[in-house]
C-alpha atoms as a printed R data frame, in Angstrom:
    type eleno elety resid chain resno       x       y       z
1   ATOM     1    CA   MET     A     1  -2.880  18.529   7.706
2   ATOM     2    CA   THR     A     2  -4.968  16.103   5.632
3   ATOM     3    CA   LEU     A     3  -4.154  12.700   4.163
4   ATOM     4    CA   TYR     A     4  -3.542  14.444   0.846
5   ATOM     5    CA   ASP     A     5  -0.771  16.684   2.236
6   ATOM     6    CA   ILE     A     6   1.410  13.999   3.807
7   ATOM     7    CA   PRO     A     7   4.578  13.124   1.909
8   ATOM     8    CA   VAL     A     8   4.782   9.541   0.645
9   ATOM     9    CA   ARG     A     9   7.102   7.618  -1.605
10  ATOM    10    CA   THR     A    10   5.996   5.233  -4.305
11  ATOM    11    CA   LEU     A    11   7.269   1.687  -4.251
12  ATOM    12    CA   ALA     A    12   9.846   2.891  -6.801
13  ATOM    13    CA   GLY     A    13  11.030   5.482  -4.250
14  ATOM    14    CA   GLU     A    14   9.616   8.514  -6.037
15  ATOM    15    CA   PRO     A    15   8.459  11.313  -3.708
16  ATOM    16    CA   GLY     A    16   4.904  12.557  -3.776
17  ATOM    17    CA   ASP     A    17   1.710  12.777  -1.798
18  ATOM    18    CA   LEU     A    18  -1.875  11.576  -2.093
19  ATOM    19    CA   SER     A    19  -3.202  14.780  -3.691
20  ATOM    20    CA   PRO     A    20  -3.812  12.994  -7.043
21  ATOM    21    CA   TYR     A    21  -6.456  10.940  -5.197
22  ATOM    22    CA   GLN     A    22  -8.324  13.900  -3.730
23  ATOM    23    CA   GLY     A    23 -12.029  13.640  -4.521
24  ATOM    24    CA   LYS     A    24 -11.895   9.862  -4.896
25  ATOM    25    CA   VAL     A    25 -13.126   7.109  -2.631
26  ATOM    26    CA   LEU     A    26 -10.036   5.305  -1.343
27  ATOM    27    CA   LEU     A    27  -9.450   1.928   0.240
28  ATOM    28    CA   VAL     A    28  -6.100   2.234   2.038
29  ATOM    29    CA   VAL     A    29  -4.608  -1.125   3.052
30  ATOM    30    CA   ASN     A    30  -1.429  -2.286   4.793
31  ATOM    31    CA   VAL     A    31  -0.353  -5.242   2.654
32  ATOM    32    CA   ALA     A    32   2.135  -8.113   2.915
33  ATOM    33    CA   SER     A    33   3.329 -10.778   0.499
34  ATOM    34    CA   GLN     A    34   3.804 -13.686   2.916
35  ATOM    35    CA   CYS     A    35   0.658 -13.514   5.027
36  ATOM    36    CA   GLY     A    36  -2.252 -15.912   5.319
37  ATOM    37    CA   ARG     A    37  -4.385 -12.994   4.131
38  ATOM    38    CA   THR     A    38  -2.207 -12.250   1.080
39  ATOM    39    CA   PRO     A    39  -4.892 -13.722  -1.243
40  ATOM    40    CA   GLN     A    40  -6.892 -10.563  -0.439
41  ATOM    41    CA   TYR     A    41  -4.689  -8.923  -3.101
42  ATOM    42    CA   ALA     A    42  -6.933 -10.571  -5.734
43  ATOM    43    CA   ALA     A    43 -10.102  -9.051  -4.284
44  ATOM    44    CA   LEU     A    44  -8.434  -5.664  -3.815
45  ATOM    45    CA   GLU     A    45  -7.362  -5.646  -7.448
46  ATOM    46    CA   GLU     A    46 -10.845  -6.664  -8.573
47  ATOM    47    CA   LEU     A    47 -12.380  -3.778  -6.589
48  ATOM    48    CA   HIS     A    48  -9.808  -1.363  -8.012
49  ATOM    49    CA   ARG     A    49 -10.707  -2.382 -11.559
50  ATOM    50    CA   ARG     A    50 -14.476  -2.555 -11.001
51  ATOM    51    CA   TYR     A    51 -14.874   0.789  -9.239
52  ATOM    52    CA   GLY     A    52 -11.889   2.688 -10.641
53  ATOM    53    CA   PRO     A    53 -13.924   4.305 -13.429
54  ATOM    54    CA   ARG     A    54 -16.242   5.688 -10.720
55  ATOM    55    CA   ARG     A    55 -13.450   7.626  -8.927
56  ATOM    56    CA   PHE     A    56 -12.255   4.862  -6.621
57  ATOM    57    CA   ALA     A    57  -8.745   3.599  -5.894
58  ATOM    58    CA   VAL     A    58  -7.083   1.009  -3.718
59  ATOM    59    CA   LEU     A    59  -3.797   2.229  -2.203
60  ATOM    60    CA   GLY     A    60  -1.417  -0.385  -0.791
61  ATOM    61    CA   PHE     A    61   1.208   0.280   1.866
62  ATOM    62    CA   PRO     A    62   3.490  -2.738   2.396
63  ATOM    63    CA   CYS     A    63   4.325  -3.338   6.053
64  ATOM    64    CA   ASN     A    64   6.743  -5.756   7.703
65  ATOM    65    CA   GLN     A    65   5.602  -5.242  11.313
66  ATOM    66    CA   PHE     A    66   3.453  -8.372  11.610
67  ATOM    67    CA   GLY     A    67   5.429 -11.599  11.681
68  ATOM    68    CA   GLU     A    68   7.945 -10.113   9.229
69  ATOM    69    CA   GLN     A    69   5.561 -11.091   6.437
70  ATOM    70    CA   GLU     A    70   6.788  -8.394   4.039
71  ATOM    71    CA   PRO     A    71  10.580  -8.814   4.064
72  ATOM    72    CA   GLY     A    72  11.090  -8.107   0.356
73  ATOM    73    CA   THR     A    73  12.781  -5.246  -1.398
74  ATOM    74    CA   PRO     A    74  10.620  -2.850  -3.405
75  ATOM    75    CA   GLU     A    75  11.572  -4.742  -6.561
76  ATOM    76    CA   GLU     A    76  10.624  -8.097  -4.998
77  ATOM    77    CA   ILE     A    77   7.304  -6.718  -3.746
78  ATOM    78    CA   ARG     A    78   6.469  -5.261  -7.168
79  ATOM    79    CA   ALA     A    79   7.431  -8.492  -8.963
80  ATOM    80    CA   PHE     A    80   5.405 -10.652  -6.559
81  ATOM    81    CA   CYS     A    81   2.299  -8.454  -6.783
82  ATOM    82    CA   SER     A    82   2.484  -8.223 -10.553
83  ATOM    83    CA   ALA     A    83   3.203 -11.900 -11.274
84  ATOM    84    CA   THR     A    84   0.947 -13.420  -8.633
85  ATOM    85    CA   TYR     A    85  -2.059 -11.069  -8.533
86  ATOM    86    CA   ASP     A    86  -1.638  -8.775 -11.580
87  ATOM    87    CA   VAL     A    87  -1.814  -5.794  -9.211
88  ATOM    88    CA   THR     A    88  -2.321  -2.469 -10.963
89  ATOM    89    CA   PHE     A    89  -3.366  -0.377  -7.967
90  ATOM    90    CA   PRO     A    90  -0.732   1.977  -6.524
91  ATOM    91    CA   LEU     A    91   1.755   0.561  -4.046
92  ATOM    92    CA   PHE     A    92   3.822   2.808  -1.842
93  ATOM    93    CA   GLU     A    93   7.074   2.228  -0.003
94  ATOM    94    CA   LYS     A    94   7.125  -0.062   2.998
95  ATOM    95    CA   VAL     A    95   5.973   1.753   6.149
96  ATOM    96    CA   ASP     A    96   5.414   1.184   9.847
97  ATOM    97    CA   VAL     A    97   1.746   1.380  10.759
98  ATOM    98    CA   ASN     A    98   2.218   1.083  14.550
99  ATOM    99    CA   GLY     A    99   4.692   2.294  17.145
100 ATOM   100    CA   ALA     A   100   7.041   5.240  17.370
101 ATOM   101    CA   GLY     A   101   7.851   5.048  13.645
102 ATOM   102    CA   ARG     A   102   4.193   4.995  12.558
103 ATOM   103    CA   HIS     A   103   3.863   6.724   9.195
104 ATOM   104    CA   PRO     A   104   1.927  10.019   9.440
105 ATOM   105    CA   ILE     A   105  -0.815   8.663   7.177
106 ATOM   106    CA   TYR     A   106  -1.389   5.866   9.658
107 ATOM   107    CA   LYS     A   107  -1.449   8.350  12.547
108 ATOM   108    CA   ILE     A   108  -4.563   9.812  10.913
109 ATOM   109    CA   LEU     A   109  -6.064   6.465   9.867
110 ATOM   110    CA   THR     A   110  -5.616   4.691  13.197
111 ATOM   111    CA   ALA     A   111  -7.438   7.484  15.024
112 ATOM   112    CA   ALA     A   112 -10.617   6.214  13.343
113 ATOM   113    CA   PRO     A   113 -12.602   3.574  15.227
114 ATOM   114    CA   ASP     A   114 -13.813   0.301  13.773
115 ATOM   115    CA   GLU     A   115 -17.467  -0.809  13.854
116 ATOM   116    CA   HIS     A   116 -17.092  -1.631  17.568
117 ATOM   117    CA   GLY     A   117 -15.747   1.819  18.428
118 ATOM   118    CA   VAL     A   118 -12.138   0.629  18.802
119 ATOM   119    CA   ALA     A   119  -9.425   2.932  17.450
120 ATOM   120    CA   GLY     A   120  -5.663   2.663  17.794
121 ATOM   121    CA   ASP     A   121  -3.091   0.191  16.551
122 ATOM   122    CA   ILE     A   122  -3.461  -1.907  13.438
123 ATOM   123    CA   GLU     A   123  -4.068  -5.522  14.481
124 ATOM   124    CA   TRP     A   124  -2.563  -7.318  11.457
125 ATOM   125    CA   ASN     A   125  -1.823  -7.143   7.742
126 ATOM   126    CA   PHE     A   126  -4.663  -6.182   5.385
127 ATOM   127    CA   GLU     A   127  -6.505  -3.803   7.696
128 ATOM   128    CA   LYS     A   128  -8.554  -1.524   5.473
129 ATOM   129    CA   PHE     A   129  -9.623   2.116   5.737
130 ATOM   130    CA   LEU     A   130 -12.373   3.400   3.483
131 ATOM   131    CA   VAL     A   131 -11.825   7.111   2.891
132 ATOM   132    CA   SER     A   132 -14.577   9.385   1.560
133 ATOM   133    CA   PRO     A   133 -13.989  11.788  -1.348
134 ATOM   134    CA   ASP     A   134 -13.494  14.627   1.172
135 ATOM   135    CA   GLY     A   135 -10.557  12.783   2.771
136 ATOM   136    CA   LEU     A   136 -12.243  11.593   5.956
137 ATOM   137    CA   VAL     A   137 -12.099   8.012   7.201
138 ATOM   138    CA   ALA     A   138 -15.618   6.672   6.684
139 ATOM   139    CA   HIS     A   139 -15.030   3.073   7.782
140 ATOM   140    CA   ARG     A   140 -12.282   1.036   9.391
141 ATOM   141    CA   ILE     A   141 -12.409  -2.593   8.325
142 ATOM   142    CA   ARG     A   142 -10.329  -5.137  10.203
143 ATOM   143    CA   SER     A   143  -8.034  -7.494   8.332
144 ATOM   144    CA   ARG     A   144 -10.097 -10.644   8.758
145 ATOM   145    CA   VAL     A   145 -12.911  -9.073   6.676
146 ATOM   146    CA   LYS     A   146 -12.363  -9.771   2.989
147 ATOM   147    CA   PRO     A   147 -12.518  -6.661   0.830
148 ATOM   148    CA   ASP     A   148 -15.069  -8.080  -1.604
149 ATOM   149    CA   THR     A   149 -17.722  -9.050   0.954
150 ATOM   150    CA   PRO     A   150 -21.132  -7.432   0.449
151 ATOM   151    CA   GLY     A   151 -20.738  -5.391   3.639
152 ATOM   152    CA   VAL     A   152 -17.590  -3.761   2.267
153 ATOM   153    CA   THR     A   153 -18.802  -3.310  -1.308
154 ATOM   154    CA   ASP     A   154 -22.039  -1.759  -0.003
155 ATOM   155    CA   LYS     A   155 -19.969   0.783   1.938
156 ATOM   156    CA   ILE     A   156 -17.859   1.554  -1.136
157 ATOM   157    CA   GLU     A   157 -20.920   1.987  -3.354
158 ATOM   158    CA   ALA     A   158 -22.580   4.276  -0.805
159 ATOM   159    CA   LEU     A   159 -19.603   6.670  -1.017
160 ATOM   160    CA   LEU     A   160 -19.206   6.630  -4.805
161 ATOM   161    CA   PRO     A   161 -20.723   9.415  -6.895
162 ATOM   162    CA   THR     A   162 -23.898   8.414  -8.682
């Protein structure tokens, strides 16, 4: 099973999967509205707009497992993201990224190691996974690294079609 085959629900609760994103470079992020790293939404949106025409997408998965920093309903999450950061990238329903209830997408993602060779549990909100157009995790980027730093944008650009 690939990332594209796993059932997901949009923030509006509509069923689907990630097959519409097959062949694109993806930045998959567990997001939260009440986190010290929440301002990363602005950089994520900027990347989504800048690279979107080149077959790139940011995909956000709200998560309430870290300090209960995403307690909102889907409607509250959507309203916050829209009003505060003008988010246009796709947001999916709130998921668990760690533990027994870990969403199947995160079972695949968390098997990938970071730059230090460490795989396993997500450490905090806004951990990022850069997925190549063939659906493989190319880079795991910990939450403290801002998505618009040159190290991250260089990795994105290296995966994008020329």
